[in-house]
C-alpha positions in Angstrom: -9.8 7.2 3.3 -12.0 9.7 5.6 -12.9 8.5 8.7 -14.8 11.5 9.9 -17.7 11.8 8.0 -20.7 14.2 9.0 -19.3 14.2 12.6 -19.1 10.4 12.9 -16.2 8.6 13.7 -16.7 5.8 10.5 -14.0 3.0 11.3 -14.5 0.4 8.1 -11.9 -1.7 7.0 -8.5 -3.1 8.1 -7.5 -1.8 11.6 -3.9 -0.3 11.1 -3.3 -0.1 7.3 -5.2 0.0 3.7 -6.4 -3.2 2.4 -8.8 -3.4 -0.4 -8.9 0.4 -0.3 -10.3 0.4 3.3 -8.5 0.7 6.4 -8.0 3.3 9.1 -4.9 3.7 11.7 -4.5 5.2 15.1 -3.2 8.0 13.9 -6.2 8.8 11.7 -8.2 8.6 14.5 -6.1 10.8 17.1 -6.6 13.5 14.3 -10.1 12.8 13.9 -10.9 13.3 17.8 -8.6 16.4 17.6 -10.7 18.1 14.9 -14.1 17.3 16.4 -12.7 18.5 19.9 -11.8 16.9 23.2 -15.3 17.6 25.0 -17.3 16.9 22.2 -19.7 14.0 22.1 -18.6 11.2 19.3 -20.3 8.4 17.5 -18.3 5.7 16.5 -19.5 3.2 13.8 -17.4 0.0 13.6 -17.5 -2.4 10.4 -14.1 -4.4 10.2 -12.6 -7.7 10.3 -9.5 -6.8 12.3 -6.1 -5.8 11.8 -3.1 -5.0 13.9 -3.3 -5.4 17.5 -1.3 -2.4 18.6 -3.4 0.2 16.4 -6.4 -1.4 18.0 -5.3 -0.7 21.3 -4.0 2.4 21.0 -7.2 3.6 19.3 -9.2 2.2 22.4 -7.0 4.1 24.8 -7.6 7.3 22.6 -11.5 6.7 22.9 -11.2 6.1 26.3 -9.5 9.1 27.1 -11.7 11.4 25.1 -13.9 13.8 27.4 -17.0 13.7 25.4 -19.2 10.7 25.5 -18.5 7.9 23.0 -21.5 6.2 21.2 -20.1 2.7 19.6 -22.3 1.3 17.0 -21.1 -2.1 15.4 -22.7 -1.8 11.9 -22.2 -5.0 10.6 -18.7 -6.5 12.2 -16.5 -5.9 15.1 -14.2 -8.9 14.9 -10.4 -9.3 16.6 -8.6 -6.1 17.4 -11.8 -4.4 16.1 -13.7 -5.8 18.8 -11.2 -4.2 21.2 -11.9 -0.5 19.9 -15.5 -1.4 20.8 -14.8 -1.8 24.1 -14.1 2.1 24.6 -17.9 2.7 23.8 -19.7 4.3 26.8 -22.7 2.5 24.9 -22.4 -0.4 22.4 -24.8 -0.9 20.4 -24.9 -4.0 18.0 -27.2 -3.6 14.8 -29.3 -6.0 13.2 -27.2 -8.9 11.5 -24.2 -8.0 13.2 -21.5 -9.9 15.0 -18.4 -9.6 17.1 -15.7 -11.9 17.4 -13.0 -12.0 20.3 -9.8 -14.0 20.4 -6.4 -14.0 21.7 -3.1 -12.5 20.1 -1.2 -14.6 17.5 1.9 -14.1 16.0 5.2 -15.7 13.9 8.4 -15.8 15.5 12.0 -17.9 14.6 15.0 -18.2 16.5 16.6 -20.2 19.3 14.7 -21.6 22.0 15.3 -18.6 24.3 14.0 -16.7 21.5 11.0 -18.4 21.3 10.5 -18.2 24.9 10.8 -14.5 24.7 8.1 -14.1 22.4 5.9 -16.5 24.0 6.0 -14.7 27.0 5.4 -11.4 25.4 2.3 -12.9 23.6 1.2 -14.3 27.1 1.4 -10.4 28.5 -0.3 -9.0 25.4 -3.2 -11.5 25.9 -3.8 -10.6 29.3 -3.9 -7.2 28.7 -6.8 -7.6 25.9 -8.4 -9.9 28.3 -8.5 -7.4 31.0 -9.9 -4.8 28.5 -12.9 -7.2 27.6 -13.2 -8.2 31.4 -13.4 -4.4 32.3 -16.5 -3.9 29.9 -18.4 -7.1 30.4 -17.4 -8.0 34.0 -16.2 -11.5 33.3 -13.4 -13.1 34.8 -9.8 -12.5 33.3 -8.8 -16.1 33.7 -11.8 -17.5 32.2 -11.9 -15.2 29.2 -8.0 -16.0 28.5 -9.0 -20.0 28.2 -12.1 -18.9 25.9 -9.8 -16.4 23.8 -7.4 -19.6 22.8 -10.3 -20.0 20.4 -12.7 -17.8 19.2 -16.0 -16.3 20.5 -18.3 -15.0 17.7 -21.5 -13.3 19.1 -24.7 -12.2 17.7 -26.3 -8.8 19.0 -28.1 -10.9 21.8 -25.1 -13.1 22.7 -23.0 -9.7 22.9 -25.5 -8.1 25.1 -26.1 -11.2 27.2 -22.4 -11.4 28.2 -21.8 -7.6 28.4 -19.9 -7.0 25.5 -22.7 -4.9 24.2 -25.4 -2.6 26.1 -28.1 -2.8 23.4 -29.1 -3.7 19.9 -31.4 -2.0 17.4 -33.6 -3.0 14.4 -31.9 -1.4 12.0 -30.9 -2.3 8.4 -26.7 -3.3 8.8 -24.4 -2.4 6.2 -22.5 -4.9 4.0 -19.9 -6.7 5.5 -16.3 -5.0 5.0 -13.8 -6.5 2.8 -11.3 -9.1 4.8 -10.1 -12.3 4.4 -12.4 -13.9 6.9 -11.0 -17.8 6.0 -8.1 -16.8 8.2 -10.3 -17.2 11.2 -11.0 -21.0 12.4 -14.8 -20.6 13.3 -16.0 -17.8 10.8 -19.5 -18.1 9.5 -19.6 -19.9 6.1 -21.2 -17.1 4.7 -18.4 -14.9 5.6 -15.8 -17.4 4.4 -17.7 -17.9 1.3 -17.7 -14.1 0.4 -14.2 -13.5 1.1 -13.6 -16.3 -1.6 -16.2 -15.0 -4.0 -14.9 -11.4 -3.9 -11.3 -12.3 -3.8 -10.8 -10.9 -0.2 -7.6 -12.7 0.1 -3.9 -11.3 1.1 -2.3 -13.3 -1.7 -5.2 -12.5 -4.3 -4.6 -8.6 -3.5 -0.6 -9.0 -4.2 -1.2 -11.0 -7.4 -3.5 -8.0 -8.8 -1.0 -5.5 -7.7 1.6 -7.7 -9.9 -0.6 -7.8 -12.9 -1.2 -4.0 -13.2 1.8 -2.7 -14.8 0.6 -0.7 -17.9 0.8 -1.8 -21.5 3.4 -0.1 -23.3 1.9 2.0 -26.4 4.6 1.0 -28.9 4.2 -2.6 -27.9 0.5 -2.5 -28.3 0.9 -0.9 -31.6 3.2 -3.5 -32.8 0.8 -6.2 -31.5 -2.4 -5.0 -33.5 -0.4 -4.1 -36.7 1.9 -7.2 -36.9 0.3 -8.6 -39.8 -0.2 -5.9 -42.0 1.5 -6.4 -45.4 4.5 -4.0 -46.2 2.7 -3.0 -49.6 -0.8 -3.2 -49.9 -3.1 -4.5 -53.3 -4.9 -1.5 -54.3 -7.6 -4.3 -55.5 -7.8 -6.1 -52.3 -10.4 -5.3 -49.6 -9.5 -3.1 -46.9 -7.6 -4.6 -44.1 -8.5 -3.1 -40.5 -6.5 -3.3 -37.3 -9.2 -5.5 -35.6 -9.2 -8.2 -38.5 -5.6 -8.0 -38.9 -5.0 -8.6 -35.1 -7.7 -11.4 -34.6 -5.2 -14.3 -35.3 -2.6 -12.4 -33.1 -4.8 -12.1 -30.2 -6.0 -15.7 -30.3 -1.9 -16.6 -30.3 -1.3 -14.6 -27.6 -4.2 -15.6 -25.5 -2.8 -19.5 -26.1 0.7 -18.4 -25.4 -0.2 -16.9 -22.1 -2.6 -19.2 -20.9 -0.7 -22.4 -21.9 2.7 -21.5 -20.7 4.1 -23.3 -17.8 4.2 -20.4 -15.8 0.6 -20.2 -15.9 0.1 -23.5 -13.9 -1.7 -22.8 -10.6 -2.5 -19.2 -11.3 -5.4 -19.7 -13.9 -7.0 -16.8 -12.8 -4.3 -14.2 -13.2 -3.3 -16.0 -16.6 -6.8 -15.4 -17.7 -6.9 -11.9 -16.3 -3.7 -10.9 -18.4 -4.9 -12.7 -21.3 -8.3 -11.5 -21.8 -8.6 -8.1 -19.6 -5.1 -6.6 -20.6 -3.5 -5.8 -23.8 0.0 -6.7 -22.3 2.3 -8.3 -24.6 3.0 -11.9 -24.6 6.7 -12.1 -23.1 5.5 -9.5 -20.3 2.4 -11.1 -19.3 4.7 -14.3 -19.1 7.1 -12.8 -17.2 4.6 -11.5 -14.7 3.5 -14.7 -14.3 6.8 -16.3 -13.4 7.3 -13.4 -10.9 3.9 -14.1 -9.5 4.6 -17.8 -9.0 7.8 -17.0 -7.6 6.1 -14.6 -4.8 3.6 -17.3 -4.3 5.9 -20.1 -3.7 8.0 -17.8 -1.1 5.1 -16.1 0.3 4.7 -16.5 4.3 0.7 -15.6 4.2 -0.7 -18.9 3.1 -4.7 -19.5 2.7 -5.3 -22.3 5.4 -6.5 -25.4 3.8 -7.8 -27.3 6.8 -10.0 -24.6 8.9 -10.3 -27.1 11.5 -6.9 -27.4 12.2 -6.6 -23.6 12.0 -6.4 -23.4 15.9 -3.3 -25.5 16.3 -1.6 -23.8 13.3 -2.5 -20.3 15.1 -0.8 -21.8 18.2 2.1 -22.6 16.2 2.2 -18.9 14.5 1.3 -20.2 11.0 0.4 -17.5 8.6 0.3 -14.9 11.4 2.5 -11.9 12.5 4.7 -10.7 15.3 3.7 -7.9 17.8 4.9 -4.4 17.0 4.7 -0.6 17.8 6.2 -0.5 21.3 6.5 -4.3 22.1 9.7 -5.4 21.6 10.5 -7.9 18.8 12.3 -11.1 19.4 15.6 -12.2 17.6 15.4 -13.4 14.1 11.8 -12.5 14.0 9.9 -12.5 10.7 6.3 -11.8 10.0 3.4 -11.2 7.7 -0.3 -10.2 7.7 -2.3 -11.5 10.6 -6.0 -11.3 10.5 -6.9 -10.6 14.0 -4.3 -10.3 16.8 -0.7 -9.2 17.2 0.9 -7.2 14.1 4.1 -6.4 13.9 7.0 -7.1 11.2 5.3 -4.9 8.9 8.5 -4.3 7.0 8.4 -8.0 6.3 5.0 -7.8 5.5 5.3 -5.0 2.9 8.4 -7.0 1.7 11.2 -4.7 2.9 
């Protein structure tokens, strides 16, 4: 994804990776800044639901070190690690309808008591570093911010300006909200949660779509459509087209895929394989079984009870570990975090 557009730094999507074909990394930003020149003024436009904290902090520091003036504009959303990036602006402008969300780091660790204690200490240190960044911009007390960051702070343009997290707001048409699994947040606006659900902006849905993307083999497709063509044709009979011949086969295939035990709990994927692809029945069922197995073993879990999210977040449910230059505790595993400390990327990518 190109982030340098008409001389502006356009940071849309996931911070630190490329999900839903939207995303950017700290490396992308450093290269883009080098391209425009260290002394050139730069406008940074943000529309991101968050991502890896280490990338967010690296981008913040790269922008702070930039010698030219940095103008940050929040086009629609600056949440979690993306809100850290916004703090690097010499001016921070919130567009009409935009939002900012601030919260503390989260993660997932396993091991003995000393491992968990070590990880907790690392998390607290990272959280304090984040609070100091927010405090430097807003002028608020670090300790007070740390307490608030145990939850989530959602700010409208006026609220962000009042608290010092933004410098001004403009009456302008905001961009559409970027793709992100906003259901992972405890107090996300219902509009964003509904949008994420409707548009399948979920990490598990993304994995299932990838699993169903296997191409259909040409020979198997031909076998499906021509299966009932008779070996010897009656010259007096009406011509038999591939469509007419394959109609019953197609119906049987759809019924076999959607009615298989493997389709239980994966109705959307089963329907997609049955109706939207020409994947052979055996291959489609194998895909469903693989997806069911992945879903059973997946660490990323769509929160069933948003009200209970905070307790789960404190227990590090469905989130990830610190990464980059932050040491990882012994026997630590991780998945995608929707907004704070992100590490264990190898675990998240299944390696």
